[in-house]
VONU-19205 format. One record per residue: x, y, z of N, C-alpha, C in turn. Coordinates in steps of 0.2 Angstrom, whole numbers, padded with zeros to 4 digits, always signed. Example, Ala and Ser with C-alpha at 12.3 -4.5 7.8 and 13.67 -1.06 7.14 Angstrom:
BEGIN
+0066-0028+0039+0062-0022+0039+0066-0016+0039/+0064-0011+0035+0068-0005+0036+0064+0000+0039/
//
This chain:
BEGIN
+0069-0119+0051+0069-0112+0048+0075-0110+0044/+0074-0108+0038+0080-0106+0034+0083-0100+0036/+0089-0099+0035+0093-0093+0037+0090-0086+0034/+0087-0087+0028+0084-0081+0025+0078-0083+0021/+0073-0079+0020+0067-0080+0017+0062-0083+0022/+0056-0084+0019+0051-0087+0023+0051-0094+0024/+0048-0097+0029+0047-0104+0030+0044-0108+0024/+0047-0113+0021+0044-0116+0015+0038-0120+0017/+0038-0123+0023+0032-0127+0026+0027-0122+0027/+0028-0116+0029+0022-0111+0030+0019-0109+0023/+0023-0109+0018+0020-0107+0012+0016-0113+0009/+0019-0119+0010+0015-0125+0008+0009-0126+0012/+0008-0125+0018+0002-0125+0022-0003-0120+0019/+0000-0114+0017-0005-0108+0015-0008-0110+0008/-0004-0114+0004-0006-0116-0003-0012-0121-0002/-0011-0126+0003-0016-0131+0004-0023-0127+0007/-0022-0122+0012-0027-0119+0015-0031-0115+0009/-0027-0112+0005-0031-0108-0001-0034-0113-0006/-0031-0119-0007-0035-0124-0011-0041-0126-0008/-0041-0127-0002-0047-0129+0002-0053-0125+0000/-0052-0119+0000-0058-0114-0001-0062-0115-0008/-0058-0118-0013-0061-0119-0019-0062-0126-0021/-0059-0131-0018-0059-0138-0020-0064-0142-0016/-0065-0140-0009-0069-0144-0005-0075-0140-0003/-0081-0144-0004-0088-0141-0004-0092-0145+0001/-0095-0141+0006-0093-0134+0008-0086-0134+0011/-0083-0129+0012-0076-0129+0015-0077-0130+0023/-0073-0133+0026-0073-0135+0033-0071-0128+0037/-0066-0125+0034-0064-0119+0037-0064-0113+0031/-0067-0108+0033-0068-0102+0028-0063-0097+0029/-0059-0095+0024-0054-0090+0024-0054-0086+0018/-0057-0081+0018-0057-0077+0011-0051-0074+0009/-0046-0074+0014-0040-0071+0012-0034-0076+0011/-0036-0082+0011-0031-0087+0010-0027-0087+0004/-0030-0085-0002-0026-0085-0008-0023-0078-0009/-0026-0073-0006-0022-0066-0007-0016-0066-0003/-0015-0069+0002-0009-0069+0006-0003-0072+0003/-0005-0076-0002+0001-0080-0005+0005-0075-0010/+0011-0077-0011+0015-0073-0015+0014-0076-0022/+0017-0073-0028+0015-0074-0034+0017-0082-0036/+0023-0084-0033+0025-0091-0035+0021-0096-0032/+0018-0094-0025+0014-0099-0022+0007-0099-0026/+0005-0093-0028-0001-0093-0032-0001-0097-0038/+0005-0097-0041+0006-0101-0047+0006-0108-0046/+0009-0110-0040+0008-0117-0038+0001-0119-0037/-0003-0115-0034-0010-0116-0032-0014-0117-0039/-0013-0112-0044-0016-0113-0050-0014-0118-0054/-0008-0121-0053-0006-0127-0057-0010-0133-0055/-0013-0133-0049-0017-0139-0047-0013-0144-0044/-0006-0143-0042-0002-0148-0039-0004-0150-0032/-0008-0145-0029-0010-0147-0022-0016-0152-0022/-0019-0154-0027-0025-0158-0027-0024-0165-0030/-0018-0167-0032-0017-0173-0036-0017-0179-0033/-0014-0180-0026-0014-0186-0023-0019-0187-0017/-0020-0193-0015-0024-0194-0009-0021-0191-0003/-0014-0191-0003-0011-0189+0003-0011-0181+0004/-0011-0178-0002-0012-0171-0002-0019-0169+0000/-0024-0173-0002-0031-0172+0000-0032-0173+0008/-0029-0178+0010-0029-0180+0018-0026-0174+0022/-0020-0172+0019-0017-0166+0023-0021-0160+0022/-0024-0158+0017-0028-0153+0016-0034-0153+0021/-0037-0159+0022-0042-0160+0027-0040-0158+0034/-0034-0161+0036-0032-0160+0042-0030-0152+0044/-0027-0149+0039-0025-0142+0040-0031-0138+0041/-0036-0139+0037-0043-0135+0038-0046-0137+0044/-0046-0143+0047-0049-0145+0053-0045-0141+0059/-0038-0142+0059-0035-0139+0064-0036-0131+0065/-0036-0128+0059-0038-0121+0060-0045-0120+0062/-0050-0124+0060-0057-0123+0063-0057-0125+0070/-0053-0130+0073-0053-0131+0080-0051-0125+0084/-0045-0122+0081-0042-0117+0085-0047-0111+0085/-0050-0109+0079-0054-0103+0079-0061-0105+0083/-0064-0111+0083-0070-0112+0086-0068-0112+0094/-0062-0114+0096-0061-0114+0103-0059-0107+0105/-0056-0103+0101-0055-0096+0102-0062-0092+0104/-0067-0094+0100-0074-0091+0100-0077-0093+0107/-0076-0099+0109-0078-0101+0116-0074-0097+0121/-0068-0096+0121-0064-0093+0126-0066-0085+0126/-0068-0082+0120-0070-0075+0120-0077-0075+0124/-0081-0080+0123-0087-0080+0127-0086-0080+0134/-0081-0083+0136-0079-0083+0143-0075-0077+0146/-0074-0072+0141-0070-0066+0143-0063-0065+0141/-0061-0069+0136-0054-0068+0134-0054-0063+0128/-0049-0058+0129-0049-0053+0124-0042-0052+0121/-0037-0057+0122-0031-0057+0119-0030-0064+0116/-0027-0064+0110-0026-0070+0106-0019-0070+0103/-0015-0075+0105-0008-0076+0103-0008-0082+0098/-0005-0080+0092-0004-0085+0086+0003-0087+0086/+0005-0092+0089+0012-0094+0089+0014-0098+0083/+0020-0096+0080+0021-0099+0073+0016-0097+0068/+0014-0091+0067+0008-0089+0064+0009-0090+0056/+0015-0090+0053+0016-0092+0046+0011-0087+0042/+0007-0090+0038+0003-0085+0033-0004-0086+0036/-0005-0087+0042-0012-0087+0045-0015-0080+0044/-0021-0079+0043-0024-0073+0041-0029-0071+0047/-0030-0074+0052-0035-0072+0057-0034-0065+0059/-0028-0063+0061-0027-0056+0063-0030-0051+0058/-0029-0053+0051-0032-0048+0046-0040-0048+0046/-0042-0054+0047-0050-0055+0047-0053-0053+0053/-0050-0052+0059-0053-0051+0065-0057-0045+0065/-0064-0045+0066-0068-0040+0066-0070-0037+0073/-0068-0040+0078-0069-0038+0085-0064-0033+0087/-0066-0027+0088-0061-0022+0091-0059-0023+0098/-0062-0027+0101-0060-0029+0108-0055-0034+0109/-0054-0038+0103-0049-0044+0103-0043-0041+0101/-0037-0042+0105-0031-0040+0102-0027-0046+0100/-0024-0046+0094-0021-0052+0091-0014-0051+0091/-0010-0056+0093-0003-0055+0093+0000-0061+0089/+0003-0059+0083+0006-0064+0079+0013-0065+0080/+0015-0071+0082+0022-0072+0084+0026-0077+0079/+0031-0075+0076+0035-0079+0071+0042-0076+0070/+0046-0080+0067+0053-0079+0065+0053-0072+0061/+0058-0068+0062+0058-0062+0058+0058-0063+0050/+0061-0068+0048+0061-0069+0040+0054-0070+0038/+0051-0075+0041+0044-0077+0039+0039-0071+0039/+0040-0067+0045+0035-0062+0046+0037-0056+0042/+0043-0054+0040+0044-0049+0035+0042-0050+0029/+0042-0057+0026+0040-0059+0020+0032-0058+0020/+0029-0060+0025+0022-0060+0025+0019-0052+0025/+0023-0048+0029+0021-0041+0029+0022-0038+0022/+0026-0040+0018+0027-0038+0011+0021-0040+0007/+0019-0046+0008+0013-0049+0004+0007-0044+0006/+0006-0043+0012+0000-0039+0015+0000-0032+0011/+0006-0029+0011+0007-0022+0008+0006-0023+0001/+0009-0028-0003+0008-0028-0010+0000-0029-0012/-0003-0033-0008-0010-0034-0009-0015-0029-0007/-0012-0024-0003-0016-0019-0001-0021-0021+0005/-0019-0026+0008-0024-0028+0014-0024-0024+0020/-0029-0021+0022-0029-0017+0028-0027-0021+0034/-0023-0018+0038-0020-0021+0045-0024-0018+0050/-0029-0021+0054-0032-0019+0059-0028-0016+0065/-0030-0011+0069-0026-0009+0074-0026-0014+0080/-0030-0019+0079-0029-0024+0084-0024-0030+0083/-0021-0029+0077-0016-0034+0075-0009-0032+0077/-0005-0036+0081+0002-0034+0083+0007-0039+0080/+0012-0037+0077+0017-0042+0074+0022-0042+0079/+0024-0049+0081+0029-0050+0086+0034-0054+0083/+0040-0051+0082+0045-0055+0079+0049-0058+0084/+0051-0065+0084+0055-0068+0089+0059-0073+0085/+0066-0072+0087+0071-0077+0085+0071-0082+0091/+0068-0088+0090+0067-0093+0095+0073-0095+0098/+0079-0095+0095+0085-0097+0097+0089-0092+0102/+0086-0086+0102+0089-0080+0105+0085-0076+0110/+0078-0077+0109+0073-0073+0112+0068-0077+0116/+0065-0074+0121+0060-0077+0125+0053-0075+0123/+0049-0079+0121+0042-0077+0119+0038-0073+0123/+0038-0075+0130+0035-0071+0135+0037-0064+0135/+0044-0063+0135+0047-0056+0135+0045-0052+0129/+0045-0055+0123+0043-0051+0117+0036-0050+0117/+0031-0054+0120+0024-0053+0120+0023-0047+0124/+0026-0047+0130+0025-0041+0135+0027-0035+0132/+0033-0035+0128+0035-0029+0125+0030-0026+0120/+0027-0031+0117+0022-0029+0111+0015-0027+0114/+0015-0027+0121+0009-0024+0124+0004-0029+0127/+0006-0036+0127+0001-0041+0130+0001-0039+0137/-0006-0039+0140-0007-0038+0147-0007-0045+0151/-0002-0046+0155-0001-0052+0158-0007-0053+0164/-0011-0048+0165-0016-0048+0170-0023-0050+0167/-0023-0050+0160-0029-0052+0156-0029-0059+0154/-0034-0063+0153-0034-0069+0150-0032-0069+0143/-0029-0075+0141-0026-0075+0134-0027-0082+0131/-0029-0082+0125-0029-0089+0122-0024-0089+0116/-0021-0095+0116-0015-0097+0111-0018-0102+0106/-0015-0101+0100-0015-0106+0095-0008-0107+0093/-0007-0114+0091+0000-0116+0090+0000-0121+0085/-0001-0120+0079-0003-0125+0073+0003-0126+0069/+0005-0133+0068+0010-0135+0063+0017-0133+0066/+0018-0133+0072+0025-0132+0075+0028-0137+0079/+0023-0140+0083+0026-0145+0088+0030-0151+0085/+0028-0153+0079+0032-0158+0076+0039-0157+0074/+0041-0150+0075+0048-0148+0073+0052-0147+0079/+0049-0148+0085+0052-0146+0091+0054-0152+0096/+0060-0151+0099+0062-0156+0104+0057-0155+0111/+0057-0161+0115+0052-0160+0121+0054-0154+0125/+0060-0152+0127+0061-0146+0131+0058-0140+0129/+0058-0139+0122+0055-0133+0119+0048-0133+0119/+0045-0139+0118+0038-0140+0118+0035-0138+0125/+0039-0141+0130+0036-0140+0137+0037-0133+0139/+0043-0130+0137+0044-0123+0139+0038-0118+0136/+0036-0120+0130+0031-0116+0127+0024-0117+0130/+0023-0123+0132+0017-0124+0136+0016-0121+0143/+0022-0121+0146+0023-0118+0152+0021-0110+0152/+0024-0107+0146+0023-0100+0145+0016-0099+0144/+0013-0103+0140+0005-0102+0138+0001-0103+0144/+0003-0108+0148-0001-0109+0154-0001-0103+0159/+0005-0100+0160+0007-0094+0164+0003-0088+0162/+0002-0087+0155-0001-0081+0153-0008-0082+0151/-0011-0088+0151-0018-0089+0149-0023-0086+0154/-0021-0087+0161-0026-0084+0165-0033-0087+0165/-0037-0085+0170-0044-0088+0170-0047-0088+0163/-0050-0093+0161-0054-0094+0155-0049-0095+0148/-0043-0093+0149-0038-0094+0143-0036-0101+0142/-0032-0102+0137-0030-0109+0135-0026-0109+0129/-0025-0115+0126-0021-0116+0120-0024-0122+0116/-0024-0121+0109-0026-0126+0105-0020-0128+0100/-0018-0134+0099-0012-0135+0095-0013-0143+0092/-0009-0144+0087-0009-0151+0084-0002-0154+0085/-0002-0161+0085+0004-0164+0086+0004-0171+0083/+0009-0174+0081+0010-0180+0078+0011-0186+0084/+0007-0191+0083+0008-0197+0088+0012-0202+0085/+0016-0207+0088+0020-0212+0085+0015-0217+0082/+0017-0220+0076+0013-0225+0073+0014-0232+0077/+0009-0236+0077+0010-0243+0080+0015-0247+0076/+0017-0252+0079+0022-0256+0076+0020-0260+0070/+0013-0261+0070+0010-0265+0064+0008-0260+0059/+0009-0253+0060+0006-0248+0054+0012-0247+0050/+0014-0252+0046+0020-0251+0041+0019-0246+0036/+0013-0246+0033+0012-0241+0028+0012-0234+0031/+0009-0233+0037+0009-0226+0040+0016-0224+0042/+0020-0229+0044+0027-0228+0045+0031-0225+0039/+0030-0229+0034+0033-0227+0027+0031-0220+0025/+0024-0218+0026+0022-0211+0024+0025-0206+0028/+0025-0207+0035+0028-0203+0040+0036-0202+0038/+0039-0207+0036+0046-0207+0034+0047-0202+0028/+0043-0203+0023+0043-0199+0017+0042-0192+0018/+0037-0191+0022+0035-0184+0024+0041-0181+0028/+0044-0184+0032+0050-0182+0036+0055-0180+0032/+0057-0184+0027+0062-0183+0022+0061-0177+0018/+0054-0176+0016+0053-0170+0012+0054-0163+0016/+0051-0163+0022+0052-0157+0026+0059-0156+0028/+0063-0161+0029+0070-0161+0031+0074-0158+0025/+0072-0159+0019+0075-0156+0013+0074-0149+0013/+0069-0146+0016+0067-0139+0016+0070-0136+0022/+0074-0140+0026+0078-0137+0032+0074-0137+0038/+0068-0140+0038+0064-0140+0044+0062-0148+0046/+0066-0151+0049+0065-0159+0050+0060-0160+0056/+0057-0165+0055+0052-0168+0060+0057-0170+0066/+0054-0169+0072+0057-0172+0078+0052-0178+0080/+0054-0182+0085+0051-0188+0086+0043-0187+0089/+0038-0191+0086+0031-0190+0088+0031-0190+0096/+0025-0188+0098+0024-0188+0106+0018-0192+0107/+0018-0197+0111+0013-0201+0113+0007-0197+0117/+0001-0198+0115-0004-0194+0118-0004-0193+0126/-0003-0199+0129-0003-0198+0137+0003-0194+0139/+0008-0194+0135+0014-0190+0137+0012-0183+0136/+0009-0181+0131+0007-0174+0130+0002-0172+0135/-0003-0177+0137-0007-0175+0142-0003-0173+0149/+0001-0177+0150+0005-0176+0156+0009-0169+0156/+0012-0168+0150+0015-0161+0150+0011-0155+0151/+0005-0156+0148+0000-0151+0149-0002-0150+0156/-0004-0155+0159-0006-0155+0166+0000-0152+0171/+0006-0154+0169+0012-0151+0173+0013-0144+0171/+0011-0142+0165+0012-0135+0163+0008-0130+0167/+0002-0133+0170-0003-0129+0174-0010-0129+0171/-0011-0132+0166-0018-0132+0163-0023-0137+0167/-0029-0134+0168-0034-0138+0172-0038-0143+0168/-0039-0141+0162-0044-0145+0158-0040-0147+0152/-0039-0153+0150-0035-0156+0144-0040-0160+0140/-0040-0159+0134-0044-0163+0129-0039-0165+0123/-0038-0171+0122-0034-0173+0117-0039-0177+0112/-0039-0174+0106-0044-0176+0101-0041-0180+0095/-0043-0187+0095-0039-0191+0090-0043-0190+0083/-0040-0193+0078-0042-0192+0071-0049-0194+0070/-0051-0200+0074-0058-0202+0073-0063-0197+0076/-0062-0194+0081-0066-0189+0084-0066-0183+0080/-0061-0181+0077-0061-0175+0073-0065-0176+0066/-0064-0183+0064-0068-0184+0058-0076-0184+0060/-0078-0187+0065-0085-0187+0067-0087-0180+0068/-0083-0175+0071-0085-0169+0072-0086-0164+0066/-0081-0165+0061-0080-0160+0055-0081-0164+0048/-0081-0170+0048-0082-0173+0041-0088-0177+0040/-0092-0178+0045-0098-0183+0045-0103-0180+0040/-0105-0184+0035-0110-0182+0031-0108-0179+0024/-0101-0178+0023-0099-0174+0018-0099-0179+0011/-0101-0176+0006-0101-0180+0000-0094-0182-0003/-0089-0177-0002-0082-0178-0004-0078-0183+0000/-0081-0185+0005-0078-0190+0009-0070-0189+0011/-0068-0184+0013-0061-0183+0015-0059-0187+0021/-0053-0189+0021-0050-0193+0026-0045-0190+0030/-0043-0192+0036-0038-0190+0040-0033-0195+0041/-0026-0193+0042-0021-0198+0043-0022-0200+0051/-0019-0206+0052-0021-0209+0059-0016-0206+0065/-0011-0201+0063-0007-0199+0068-0008-0192+0070/-0012-0188+0066-0013-0181+0067-0018-0180+0073/-0016-0178+0079-0021-0176+0084-0021-0169+0086/-0026-0167+0089-0027-0160+0092-0027-0160+0099/-0024-0155+0102-0025-0154+0110-0028-0147+0111/-0033-0147+0116-0036-0141+0118-0035-0141+0126/-0032-0136+0128-0031-0136+0136-0033-0129+0138/-0036-0129+0144-0039-0123+0146-0037-0122+0154/-0037-0116+0156-0037-0114+0163-0044-0113+0166/-0045-0115+0172-0051-0115+0175-0054-0107+0175/-0060-0106+0175-0063-0100+0175-0063-0098+0182/-0062-0091+0184-0063-0088+0190-0058-0091+0195/
//
C-alpha cells in the first residue's frame, strides 16, 4: 500500500472487472457498476483497450471474475442459512455494498484509509446512492485491529457473519494471514464463513509458470505491493482448521474451470496457481 492515494493493484483489478462486462460473453460475473466506480484515468485505460491485449491479461480477467462469482455465490448460500452480516476485507473498488438490494444484509467494507477515501470520492462524483446497509470501515492494518474496528462500526458479534477476502493473501506474511483467519472464524458464528483466493507454489518443472509469477511479482513490487511467498494448499487447509473452521473446501483451477468456464465459446483459461478457499462454521 502506498503512503498516499489508492492501491494501484485495486485500480488494476477494477479495470479488468469492468473490461469483463463488455469483452466476455456472457459475463461470468455481472457488475453493472464496475465501470462507473473507476476514476477518469482508469476509465481512459479501459477505453484504450490495454486490458485485453495479451493472453495473460485474459487469463487474469477470467480468474478475477471467477473469484468474485465464488464469493458472491457462497454469500448467497450463507444468507439462505441465516447470515445477515457481510464483511468485505480489502474491499478495493468492489461494488457489492452499492449493489446490495437486501435491506436485511449489513455490508461492512474494510480497507486502508487512502483507498477507501479515494473510492468514496468516486462514489460521490458518480452520484451513486449509498444504501443504509453499507458501512465503510477504515483500517490501517499496521496500527489497528480489524475486529475492534468492525465492532465500532456496528458489527454484531452475536450474529453470524460471512467474509470475502479477495486479492489480499498474496501480499501478506503467514502470521498476518493466520491472524485474519482466526478473526474471521471467531466472528463467523453458526452458518458464517469466508471465501478468499491465494497463490500456490509452482512445481519445480513448471519453468514457464515460475517465470510468469516472477514477472508479475516484479510488476506489483514496482507498485509498492510486493508478493509474499505462495502457500501450499495443504498448509492453507491446516491454517483454516486451526483457525476454527469446521468445513474447508480448497478449489483448484481445474475445478474452477469446470464450474464456471465449461461450454464457453470464448474458451478463457486460468493460470495453474490461482486457488480459491471456502471455509464455513457448522450450522447450529
